[in-house]
Structures are given as structure tokens and as C-alpha cells.
C-alpha positions as CSV (number, residue, x, y, z in Angstrom):
1,M,0.0,0.0,0.0
2,T,1.4,3.3,-1.0
3,P,2.0,5.6,2.0
4,E,-0.1,8.9,1.9
5,T,1.8,12.1,1.3
6,P,0.8,15.4,3.1
7,Q,-0.8,16.6,-0.2
8,D,-2.9,13.5,-0.3
9,E,-4.0,14.0,3.3
10,L,-5.0,17.6,2.5
11,L,-7.0,16.6,-0.6
12,A,-8.8,13.9,1.4
13,A,-9.6,16.3,4.2
14,L,-11.0,18.9,1.6
15,Q,-13.1,16.2,-0.1
16,Q,-14.6,15.1,3.2
17,Y,-15.4,18.8,4.1
18,L,-17.1,19.3,0.8
19,Q,-19.1,16.1,1.2
20,E,-20.2,16.9,4.7
21,T,-20.9,20.7,4.3
22,D,-24.4,21.9,3.1
23,F,-23.8,24.9,0.8
24,A,-27.5,25.3,-0.1
25,H,-28.0,28.2,2.4
26,L,-25.0,30.0,1.0
27,T,-26.1,29.8,-2.6
28,A,-29.7,30.8,-1.9
29,I,-29.6,34.6,-2.1
30,D,-32.8,36.4,-0.9
31,Q,-34.3,38.2,-3.9
32,P,-36.3,41.4,-3.1
33,D,-40.0,41.5,-3.8
34,L,-40.1,44.2,-6.6
35,T,-43.9,44.6,-6.4
36,T,-43.7,45.4,-2.7
37,L,-40.7,47.7,-3.3
38,F,-42.5,49.7,-6.1
39,S,-45.7,49.8,-4.0
40,D,-43.7,51.3,-1.1
41,L,-42.0,53.8,-3.4
42,A,-45.4,54.8,-4.8
43,G,-46.8,55.2,-1.3
44,L,-43.8,57.3,-0.3
45,K,-44.1,59.4,-3.4
46,T,-47.8,60.0,-2.7
47,E,-47.0,61.0,0.9
48,V,-44.3,63.4,-0.3
49,K,-46.8,65.0,-2.7
50,A,-49.4,65.3,0.0
51,E,-46.9,66.9,2.3
52,S,-45.7,69.2,-0.4
53,R,-49.3,70.3,-1.1
54,Q,-49.9,70.9,2.6
55,F,-46.7,72.9,2.8
56,K,-47.6,75.0,-0.2
57,A,-51.1,75.6,1.2
58,A,-49.6,76.7,4.5
59,L,-47.2,79.1,2.6
60,D,-50.1,80.5,0.6
61,S,-52.2,81.0,3.7
62,L,-49.2,82.7,5.4
63,S,-48.7,84.9,2.3
64,D,-52.3,85.9,2.3
65,T,-52.1,86.7,6.0
66,V,-49.0,88.8,5.5
67,E,-50.7,90.7,2.6
68,T,-53.8,91.2,4.8
69,L,-51.7,92.6,7.6
70,K,-49.8,94.9,5.2
71,A,-53.1,96.2,3.8
72,D,-54.5,96.7,7.3
73,N,-51.3,98.5,8.4
74,Q,-51.5,100.7,5.3
75,A,-55.1,101.5,6.0
76,L,-54.3,102.2,9.7
77,A,-51.4,104.5,8.7
78,G,-53.8,106.3,6.3
79,E,-56.4,106.7,9.0
80,L,-53.8,108.0,11.5
81,T,-52.5,110.5,8.9
82,K,-56.0,111.7,8.2
83,A,-56.7,111.9,12.0
84,N,-53.5,113.9,12.5
85,E,-54.4,116.2,9.7
86,R,-57.9,116.8,11.1
87,L,-56.4,117.4,14.6
88,Q,-53.9,119.9,13.1
89,Q,-56.7,121.7,11.2
90,Q,-58.8,121.8,14.4
91,R,-55.9,123.3,16.3
92,R,-55.3,125.9,13.6
93,D,-59.0,126.8,13.6
94,V,-59.1,127.2,17.3
95,E,-55.9,129.2,17.3
96,R,-57.2,131.4,14.5
97,S,-60.5,132.0,16.4
98,M,-58.5,132.9,19.5
99,L,-56.2,135.3,17.6
100,L,-59.1,137.1,16.0
101,E,-60.5,137.7,19.4
102,W,-57.2,139.1,20.5
103,L,-57.2,141.4,17.4
104,D,-60.6,142.6,18.4
105,I,-59.2,143.6,21.8
106,Y,-56.2,145.1,20.1
107,D,-58.5,147.3,18.0
108,R,-60.3,148.6,21.1
109,L,-57.1,149.3,23.0
110,S,-55.7,151.0,19.9
111,A,-58.7,153.2,19.5
112,G,-58.7,154.1,23.2
113,Y,-55.0,154.9,23.2
114,E,-55.4,157.1,20.1
115,A,-58.2,159.0,21.8
116,L,-56.1,159.6,24.8
117,Q,-53.2,160.7,22.7
118,N,-55.5,163.3,21.0
119,Y,-57.0,164.5,24.3
120,K,-56.8,168.3,24.8
121,P,-58.3,169.8,28.0
122,V,-60.8,172.6,27.6
123,D,-59.3,175.8,28.8
124,G,-62.5,177.5,29.8
125,L,-63.9,174.7,32.0
126,F,-62.7,173.1,35.2
127,R,-59.5,175.2,35.3
128,H,-58.9,174.3,38.9
129,S,-58.7,170.6,38.0
130,K,-56.9,170.9,34.7
131,P,-53.5,169.8,35.9
132,Q,-54.9,166.8,37.6
133,D,-57.0,165.9,34.6
134,V,-53.9,166.1,32.3
135,R,-51.9,163.9,34.6
136,F,-54.7,161.4,34.9
137,V,-55.2,161.2,31.1
138,A,-51.4,160.9,30.7
139,G,-51.3,158.0,33.2
140,V,-54.2,156.2,31.5
141,A,-52.5,156.7,28.1
142,E,-49.3,155.2,29.5
143,G,-51.1,152.2,30.9
144,Q,-52.8,151.7,27.5
145,E,-49.5,151.9,25.7
146,I,-48.0,149.3,28.0
147,T,-51.0,147.0,27.5
148,L,-50.8,147.4,23.7
149,K,-47.1,146.5,23.6
150,R,-47.6,143.4,25.7
151,L,-50.5,142.4,23.4
152,E,-48.3,143.0,20.4
153,Q,-45.6,140.8,21.9
154,M,-48.1,138.0,22.5
155,L,-49.2,138.2,18.9
156,Q,-45.6,138.1,17.7
157,R,-44.9,135.0,19.8
158,R,-47.9,133.5,17.9
159,R,-46.1,134.5,14.6
160,V,-48.7,137.2,13.9
161,I,-47.4,140.4,12.2
162,A,-49.2,143.5,11.0
163,I,-49.5,144.1,7.2
164,D,-47.7,147.2,6.0
165,C,-50.2,149.1,3.9
166,V,-49.9,152.9,3.9
167,G,-48.1,154.2,0.8
168,K,-48.1,150.8,-0.8
169,P,-50.0,149.7,-4.0
170,F,-53.4,148.1,-3.2
171,D,-53.1,144.3,-2.8
172,A,-56.4,142.4,-3.0
173,Q,-54.8,139.4,-1.4
174,T,-54.1,141.2,1.9
175,M,-56.4,144.3,1.7
176,T,-60.0,145.3,1.3
177,T,-61.1,148.7,0.1
178,V,-63.6,150.4,2.4
179,A,-63.1,154.0,1.3
180,I,-61.9,155.9,-1.8
181,G,-59.8,159.0,-1.8
182,N,-58.6,161.4,-4.5
183,D,-55.2,162.8,-4.0
184,P,-53.6,164.1,-7.2
185,T,-50.2,164.2,-5.5
186,R,-50.2,160.5,-4.9
187,E,-50.1,157.6,-7.4
188,N,-53.3,155.9,-8.5
189,V,-54.5,152.9,-6.6
190,V,-52.1,153.5,-3.7
191,V,-53.2,153.1,0.0
192,L,-53.8,156.5,1.5
193,E,-54.9,155.4,4.9
194,E,-55.3,152.3,7.0
195,L,-58.7,152.3,8.7
196,R,-58.2,148.9,10.4
197,K,-55.0,146.9,10.7
198,G,-54.6,143.7,8.8
199,F,-52.4,140.8,10.0
200,L,-50.6,137.8,8.7
201,I,-49.8,134.5,10.4
202,E,-46.9,132.5,8.9
203,D,-47.4,134.3,5.5
204,Q,-51.1,133.6,5.5
205,V,-53.8,136.2,5.9
206,L,-55.3,136.2,9.4
207,R,-57.3,139.4,8.8
208,L,-57.5,141.6,5.8
209,A,-56.5,145.2,6.2
210,E,-59.3,147.8,5.7
211,V,-57.8,150.7,3.7
212,K,-58.6,153.9,1.9
213,V,-57.4,153.8,-1.7
214,N,-56.4,156.6,-4.0
215,K,-58.4,156.8,-7.2
216,L,-57.7,159.4,-9.8
């Protein structure tokens, strides 16, 4: 009997291993179920589409809400602007009414002061009291002058200034004619006399000046 070599022993051992080992579980590879796979993919695609539609709807709703808020803010800003304009107009109307009352007081004080300035005591009557009368009238005139100056300062603080009329051409924007004169030495349609002062407030007419105009 021929003695076995190491190679023969290895071959015998390999042959025995191959005979005894079951290779069926190694050769059977699990194949995926394509129907199930495609079904799952289709379901996933549907879910993605649904989620996309919901997300788009949410974005559209948010966009509509933002536009609505913008429109509401613009409307509110417009209402606030209008309300502020109305408030400013009311303030101007109240101020104008108050200033016109001040001007009425100014007219009365001016007339009284002018009368006191033109006062001349009668020589033939009340001679014993004439000095006292003169001093009294002078004191009243001084008080009137102080009051007038304070009132003028109050008007200036309110940006009210008198219209310069006498000797100037007639201006229908700031003056109104209440009397006509005829002075050949003066130019035609020039103001000869101011019968009641006119006033401006911030370059706008507060009260027209009443004047006497030269007409040749």
C-alpha cells in the first residue's frame, strides 16, 4: 500500500469537508419583492406629494395673512395720517379764532390809546382841576400803551405780524377797500390810509387790512 503524502491528506480532508458541508443556504440569495418595493415607493411618493401640497397651502395661507396685515397696516397708517391732519386743522381753527378775538381787543385798545393821545383839555372849564386831569389822562394813556405793547408781543410769539399798507399799492390778497380818496399828489391805486390793521400769520392772511385807496 502506497503511503499517503501530506498533499494526499489535504485533498482527502478537503473532499470530506465538501461532502459533509451543506452549501445550499450559502447559494440561496434572498431576492427582493419588486412589487412590494414599487408599492412602497409609490406610497412614499404620494405622501411626499401630499406633504408638499400641505406645505404649499400653508405658505399660501401665510402669504395671504401677510398681505392682509400689510393692507391693514397701510389702512391704519392712512387713518392715522387723516386723523392727525384733522387734529392739526382743528388746532389751527381754534388758534385762528382765539387770535381774531385778540385782534378785536387790540383794535379797542388802539382806539382808546389814540383817543387819549389826542385829548386836549378845555381851557374855559374846570380850570382848577386841569393839571390833575392832564396827569390822569397821561397816566391812563401810558397804561394803555404798555398793554398794547404786551399784546403785540403776545401776537408776535404766535407768529402774527401787521400788514404794512400805507403808501403801498393796493393788494387784493391782503387788503380790502372800504373808502376811496382822490389825491392828485399820490399815485393811482395806492393806499392813502389804514382804517383797520390787517395781520398775517406765517405768511397767510389772518385778517384783511381795511384801507382807503387813492383813485384818480
